[in-house]
C-alpha positions in Angstrom: 47.6 -308.1 10.4 50.2 -306.6 12.9 51.2 -303.1 11.8 52.1 -301.6 15.2 52.6 -297.9 14.8 52.1 -296.6 18.4 51.9 -297.9 22.0 50.0 -296.3 24.8 50.8 -296.5 28.5 51.8 -298.8 30.0 52.8 -300.6 26.8 55.3 -297.8 25.9 57.8 -299.4 28.2 60.2 -301.8 26.4 59.5 -304.8 28.5 55.7 -304.7 28.3 55.8 -303.7 24.7 57.9 -306.7 23.8 55.7 -309.1 25.8 52.5 -307.8 24.3 53.9 -307.9 20.8 55.0 -311.5 21.3 51.5 -312.5 22.4 50.0 -310.9 19.3 52.6 -312.5 16.9 51.9 -315.9 18.4 48.1 -315.4 18.2 48.5 -314.3 14.6 50.7 -317.3 13.7 48.2 -319.6 15.4 45.4 -318.2 13.3 43.6 -316.8 16.3 43.2 -313.3 15.0 40.3 -312.6 12.6 41.1 -312.6 8.9 41.7 -309.1 7.7 42.0 -307.6 11.2 44.7 -304.9 11.4 46.2 -304.0 14.7 48.1 -300.7 14.7 48.1 -299.7 18.4 49.1 -301.4 21.6 46.8 -300.4 24.4 44.4 -301.9 26.9 41.5 -302.0 24.5 43.6 -303.9 22.0 44.7 -306.5 24.6 41.1 -307.0 25.8 40.0 -307.6 22.2 42.8 -310.1 21.6 41.8 -311.9 24.8 38.2 -312.1 23.4 39.6 -313.8 20.2 41.8 -316.2 22.2 38.8 -317.2 24.3 37.1 -318.6 21.1 39.9 -321.2 21.0 39.6 -321.9 24.7 42.8 -320.0 25.6 43.0 -317.5 28.5 39.3 -317.5 29.3 40.0 -316.9 33.0 42.4 -314.0 32.3 39.9 -311.5 31.1 38.6 -311.0 34.6 42.0 -310.0 35.8 41.8 -307.0 33.6 38.5 -305.7 34.8 40.2 -304.2 37.8 42.0 -301.0 36.8 44.7 -301.6 39.4 45.7 -304.7 37.3 47.2 -302.4 34.7 50.2 -301.3 36.8 53.5 -302.5 35.3 54.4 -305.3 37.7 51.0 -307.0 37.7 50.6 -306.6 34.0 54.1 -308.1 33.4 53.0 -311.2 35.4 49.7 -311.3 33.5 51.4 -311.2 30.1 53.9 -313.9 31.1 51.0 -316.1 32.1 49.2 -315.5 28.8 52.3 -316.2 26.7 52.7 -319.4 28.6 49.1 -320.4 27.9 49.7 -319.8 24.2 52.9 -321.8 24.3 51.1 -324.8 25.8 47.8 -324.7 23.9 47.7 -326.3 20.4 44.7 -325.2 18.5 44.7 -327.2 15.2 41.2 -326.0 14.1 42.6 -322.5 13.9 46.3 -323.3 13.1 45.7 -325.4 9.9 44.5 -322.6 7.7 47.2 -320.2 8.7 50.0 -322.8 8.3 48.7 -323.8 4.9 48.6 -320.1 4.0 52.3 -319.8 4.8 53.7 -323.2 3.7 51.3 -324.6 1.2 50.1 -328.2 1.4 53.2 -330.0 0.2 55.9 -328.3 2.3 53.6 -328.4 5.4 53.0 -332.1 4.8 56.7 -332.8 4.6 57.4 -330.8 7.8 54.7 -332.6 9.7 55.5 -336.1 8.3 52.0 -336.6 7.0 50.5 -336.8 3.5 49.2 -333.7 1.7 45.8 -335.5 1.5 45.8 -335.9 5.3 46.6 -332.2 5.7 43.5 -331.4 3.7 41.3 -333.7 5.7 42.6 -332.4 9.0 42.2 -328.8 7.8 38.6 -329.5 6.7 37.9 -331.3 10.0 37.0 -334.5 8.1 39.2 -336.3 10.5 40.4 -335.2 14.0 44.0 -334.1 14.2 46.0 -336.7 16.1 47.7 -335.3 19.2 51.2 -335.8 17.9 50.4 -334.0 14.6 48.7 -331.2 16.5 51.9 -330.8 18.7 54.1 -330.6 15.6 51.7 -328.1 13.9 51.7 -326.0 17.0 55.5 -326.1 17.2 55.6 -324.7 13.6 53.2 -321.9 14.6 55.4 -320.9 17.5 58.5 -320.8 15.2 56.6 -318.8 12.6 55.5 -316.5 15.4 59.2 -316.1 16.5 60.2 -315.2 12.9 57.3 -312.9 12.1 58.4 -309.3 11.6 61.8 -310.4 10.5 60.6 -312.4 7.6 57.6 -312.4 5.3 55.9 -315.7 4.3 58.3 -316.4 1.4 61.3 -315.7 3.7 59.9 -318.1 6.3 59.5 -320.9 3.8 63.1 -320.4 2.7 64.3 -320.2 6.3 63.2 -323.8 6.9 65.0 -325.1 3.8 68.4 -323.3 4.0 71.3 -325.0 5.6 72.5 -323.2 8.8 76.0 -323.3 10.3 74.4 -323.3 13.7 72.8 -326.6 12.8 76.0 -328.2 11.4 75.1 -327.1 7.9 71.7 -328.8 8.0 68.5 -327.0 7.3 65.7 -326.7 10.0 63.6 -328.9 7.8 66.3 -331.7 8.0 65.9 -331.7 11.8 62.1 -332.0 11.5 61.9 -335.5 9.9 60.1 -338.7 10.8 57.9 -338.8 13.9 59.7 -335.9 15.5 58.6 -334.5 18.9 58.9 -330.8 19.7 60.7 -331.6 22.9 63.5 -333.5 21.2 67.0 -332.0 20.7 66.7 -331.3 17.0 63.4 -329.4 17.1 64.6 -327.5 20.2 67.7 -326.3 18.2 65.4 -325.1 15.4 63.3 -323.1 17.9 66.4 -321.6 19.6 67.8 -320.6 16.2 64.5 -318.9 15.2 64.7 -316.8 18.4 68.3 -315.9 17.8 67.8 -314.9 14.2 65.0 -312.5 15.2 67.3 -310.5 17.4 70.5 -311.0 15.3 69.7 -311.8 11.7 73.3 -312.1 10.7 74.0 -314.9 13.2 
């Protein structure tokens, strides 16, 4: 979905470009972008459209008004705005949208193992036959954020393998081995997995 080929002002500056791209990668990983939608240009129109899609999941509804004023597009104000939007995505599980995208990447069985639920429960939650429990929604959202961190450096096959391969930074354990039982995203093990994903994006040889 994200095939950025050009960036218009003010997104041609490195800082704003990176923040806007991170928002779009997270939105994509969370399943908030329409299926088949291709984004090739970073500009104000693109960001407004992304905000419209996020609002459907109840995220950033109040932010759109901030962009109606042309003066809001100066670099300092826009940097603050993008930071707020990234924070909103970080803190907003959206299981209704995240289940289909996570299943698309991991499949039912691997996703069930990573979430510590049964594959049949994954199907029921995805089909909304049962509401997703808060703790499962938090773990599902954590996986979406990690996938968003890895997007661009790995394709879906690479992401699946990344979770299963032992890593020296994790004492020769795989990320999946630190995501076992009733794990909480704020615990030490999952936090190390998230930190490793961020490092590998910028330094794949680490």
